[in-house]
C-alpha positions in Angstrom: 0.1 -0.1 0.1 2.9 1.9 0.9 4.6 1.8 -2.8 1.0 2.9 -4.3 0.6 5.9 -2.4 3.9 7.2 -2.9 3.0 6.4 -6.5 -0.1 8.7 -6.4 2.2 11.3 -4.9 4.9 11.3 -7.0 2.3 11.5 -9.9 0.7 14.5 -8.6 3.1 16.4 -8.0 5.0 15.7 -10.7 2.0 17.1 -12.9 1.1 20.0 -10.7 5.4 20.9 -11.2 4.9 20.6 -15.0 1.6 22.6 -15.8 2.9 25.6 -12.8 6.1 25.3 -14.1 4.7 26.1 -18.0 2.3 29.0 -16.8 4.7 30.7 -13.8 8.1 30.2 -15.2 7.7 29.9 -18.6 9.3 28.1 -21.8 11.7 30.7 -22.3 13.1 30.8 -18.6 13.0 26.7 -18.6 15.0 26.8 -22.4 17.7 29.2 -21.0 18.6 26.9 -17.9 18.6 23.8 -19.7 21.7 25.5 -21.6 23.0 26.8 -18.6 22.4 24.0 -16.5 26.2 23.4 -14.9 26.9 26.6 -14.5 23.9 27.4 -12.0 24.4 23.9 -10.3 28.0 25.2 -9.6 26.7 28.5 -8.4 24.4 26.4 -5.6 26.9 23.4 -5.1 27.4 24.0 -1.8 23.9 25.3 -0.6 22.8 21.7 -2.4 25.3 19.6 -0.6 24.5 21.6 2.8 20.8 20.4 2.7 21.6 17.3 2.2 23.5 16.9 4.7 20.4 18.2 6.9 18.1 16.2 5.6 20.6 13.0 6.5 20.2 14.1 9.9 17.0 14.8 9.9 16.4 11.2 9.0 18.8 9.6 11.7 17.1 12.3 14.5 13.6 11.4 13.9 14.7 7.3 13.7 16.3 7.7 17.2 14.5 11.0 18.4 11.5 9.7 20.0 13.5 7.5 22.1 15.8 10.2 22.9 13.0 12.5 23.7 11.3 10.4 26.3 14.4 10.5 28.4 15.0 14.2 28.1 12.1 15.7 26.8 9.8 17.9 28.5 5.9 16.9 28.6 3.8 19.8 26.9 0.6 18.2 25.9 -1.6 19.6 28.8 -0.1 23.3 28.2 -0.8 23.4 24.9 -4.3 22.0 25.3 -4.9 24.4 28.0 -3.9 27.4 25.5 -5.6 26.0 22.4 -8.6 26.2 24.5 -8.4 29.6 25.4 -7.3 31.4 21.9 -11.2 31.7 20.8 -12.0 33.5 24.6 -12.9 36.8 23.3 -15.2 35.5 20.9 -16.7 33.1 23.2 -16.0 34.3 26.5 -18.7 31.9 28.2 -18.0 28.9 27.0 -15.1 28.9 25.0 -14.4 25.9 22.4 -10.8 23.8 21.1 -9.6 26.1 18.4 -9.4 22.4 16.6 -13.2 21.4 18.2 -14.4 24.7 16.6 -12.8 24.2 13.3 -14.5 20.5 12.8 -17.4 21.8 13.6 -17.7 23.3 10.0 -16.7 20.1 8.7 -18.0 18.5 5.4 -17.1 15.7 2.8 -15.9 18.3 0.7 -13.9 20.5 2.7 -12.5 17.2 4.0 -11.1 16.1 0.9 -10.0 19.5 -0.5 -7.5 19.8 3.0 -6.9 16.1 3.2 -5.5 16.7 -0.5 -3.9 20.2 0.3 -1.8 18.1 3.6 -0.4 15.8 1.6 0.1 16.7 -1.9 -0.4 20.3 -1.9 2.4 20.5 0.7 5.0 18.6 -1.0 4.0 20.5 -4.4 4.1 23.8 -2.4 8.0 22.5 -1.3 9.0 21.7 -4.5 8.2 24.0 -7.0 10.5 27.0 -5.6 13.6 24.8 -6.3 12.5 24.3 -9.6 11.2 27.9 -10.1 14.4 29.9 -8.7 17.0 27.0 -10.3 15.5 28.7 -13.6 16.6 32.1 -12.3 19.7 34.0 -13.5 21.0 34.9 -10.1 21.3 32.1 -7.5 20.7 34.2 -4.1 17.0 32.8 -4.2 17.6 29.3 -4.6 20.6 29.6 -2.1 18.2 31.1 0.5 15.6 29.0 -0.1 17.7 25.7 0.8 19.0 27.5 3.8 15.9 28.6 5.1 14.6 24.7 4.4 17.6 23.4 6.2 16.8 25.9 9.4 13.1 24.7 9.4 14.2 21.1 9.6 16.8 21.5 12.6 15.1 23.9 14.6 12.3 21.6 14.3 13.5 18.3 14.7 15.7 20.0 18.2 12.1 20.7 19.3 10.4 17.7 18.8 13.2 16.1 21.0 13.0 18.5 23.4 9.4 18.9 23.6 7.0 15.6 23.6 3.1 16.5 22.8 0.2 14.7 21.2 -2.0 16.2 18.6 -5.8 16.8 19.1 -6.8 13.4 17.7 -4.5 11.6 20.4 -5.4 13.7 23.7 -9.3 14.8 22.6 -10.4 12.3 20.4 -13.9 11.9 21.4 -13.8 15.6 20.6 -11.9 16.2 17.8 -11.5 13.4 15.0 -8.4 12.6 13.0 -10.2 13.4 9.7 -7.4 12.3 7.3 -7.0 9.0 9.0 -10.6 8.1 9.5 -11.3 9.3 5.9 -8.5 8.8 3.8 -6.6 5.8 6.2 -4.1 5.2 3.2 -2.5 8.0 3.8 -1.2 7.0 7.0 1.1 4.6 5.4 3.2 7.7 4.6 2.8 9.7 7.4 4.2 7.2 9.4 6.9 6.3 7.4 8.6 9.8 7.9 6.9 11.1 11.2 6.1 10.4 15.0 3.2 11.0 16.5 4.9 12.9 19.3 6.1 15.2 16.5 3.6 17.8 17.3 5.3 21.0 18.4 5.6 23.1 16.3 3.6 22.0 13.5 6.6 21.6 10.4 3.8 21.6 8.1 2.8 25.0 9.1 6.7 26.6 9.3 7.6 25.1 5.8 4.7 26.1 3.7 4.7 29.7 5.6 8.4 29.7 4.6 8.1 28.9 0.8 5.3 31.3 0.7 7.4 34.2 2.6 10.2 33.5 -0.1 7.9 34.1 -2.9 7.4 37.4 -1.8 11.2 37.9 -2.4 10.6 36.9 -6.3 7.8 38.6 -6.3 9.0 40.6 -10.0 10.3 37.7 -11.8 7.1 35.7 -10.7 4.5 37.6 -9.3 1.5 34.8 -10.2 3.7 32.5 -7.9 3.0 35.0 -4.7 -1.1 34.3 -4.6 -1.1 30.8 -5.7 1.9 30.1 -2.7 -0.2 32.4 -0.4 -3.4 30.5 -1.2 -1.5 27.0 -0.8 0.3 28.2 2.7 -2.7 29.3 4.3 -4.9 25.5 2.9 -1.9 24.0 5.0 -2.1 25.9 7.6 -5.7 25.2 8.1 -5.5 21.7 7.1 -3.3 21.0 9.8 -6.1 22.0 12.6 -8.9 20.9 10.7 -7.7 17.4 10.2 -7.0 17.0 14.1 -3.3 17.0 13.8 -2.0 20.1 15.2 -3.3 22.6 17.9 -3.5 26.1 17.2 -0.6 26.6 19.8 1.7 24.3 17.4 0.4 26.4 14.0 1.5 30.0 15.9 5.0 28.6 16.7 5.4 27.3 13.4 4.8 31.0 11.5 7.2 32.3 14.2 9.8 29.4 13.0 9.2 30.1 9.2 10.0 33.6 9.9 13.5 32.8 12.1 14.1 30.2 8.9 13.6 33.0 6.6 15.8 35.2 8.6 18.4 33.0 8.7 18.0 31.7 4.9 18.6 35.5 3.8 21.5 36.0 6.1 23.2 33.3 4.3 22.7 33.3 0.9 25.7 34.7 -0.2 28.3 32.9 2.2 27.0 29.1 2.9 27.3 28.5 6.9 30.5 26.4 7.3 32.0 24.3 10.3 33.6 26.9 11.9 30.8 28.7 11.6 28.8 26.0 13.0 30.9 25.1 16.1 31.2 29.1 16.8 27.5 29.8 17.2 27.2 26.2 19.1 30.0 27.6 21.5 27.4 30.7 21.8 24.7 28.8 22.8 26.3 27.0 25.4 28.1 29.6 27.2 24.4 31.4 27.2 22.9 28.8 29.2 23.0 29.0 32.9 25.7 27.2 34.7 27.9 26.6 31.5 31.2 28.2 31.0 
């Protein structure tokens, strides 16, 4: 079943990439990219290597992270649940609902189908298309910025997943919030279980990565004006889908948006010069010295 679902995912995403590339990037840019492929790749090669290392480290951390998290992590599910129950207080002061429960109260079969598609297919497309589009630009900075920002999301996100143990609404309040993605489209669970753990909730990486892509789209609005509204609509849909499907708390989403902003700032900082091992060690020493009781 996993192979079938992955095959569908690849087919759908490739189709979306082909259509959007033709409309947004344009034939002329694509032809020019093919002619200057080697030069353009050489300009971003260090960043490709950096992102590859981050992705490998991310995979290793996700494999060992859950076990390590139970040893050193902080259990924050109750705090997230409590915070989620306060966010709608200005609108419902007498009987404040959980944000996720409130969103799911508007559920319809059509909305569930839409948000399930967005959560699985739309999300992957939203992350991959910028890599294609920015590679088609003559200047390498947008693609460099994107790869560093993606890497920052994963590094910070995985660190948080190890540090914080949290379950989503579908696990904690199953009597109020349904895991719609899995109850209505059980086949998608084969994919999500293969790449994630149920305690990887805070912050929402779906949110942070989607918002990162949308923020980066604004930086190339002159070259790709159509991509700005498309990415914004997809990012908003991804953010809502994480709560609508009962996967994340609203608090996870809020911190995911903050993580996106930080990651874009990091990407912009290193778009000219990739971070080196020496810089990373310096940053690590600085972080350790900032911890009380450490010198």
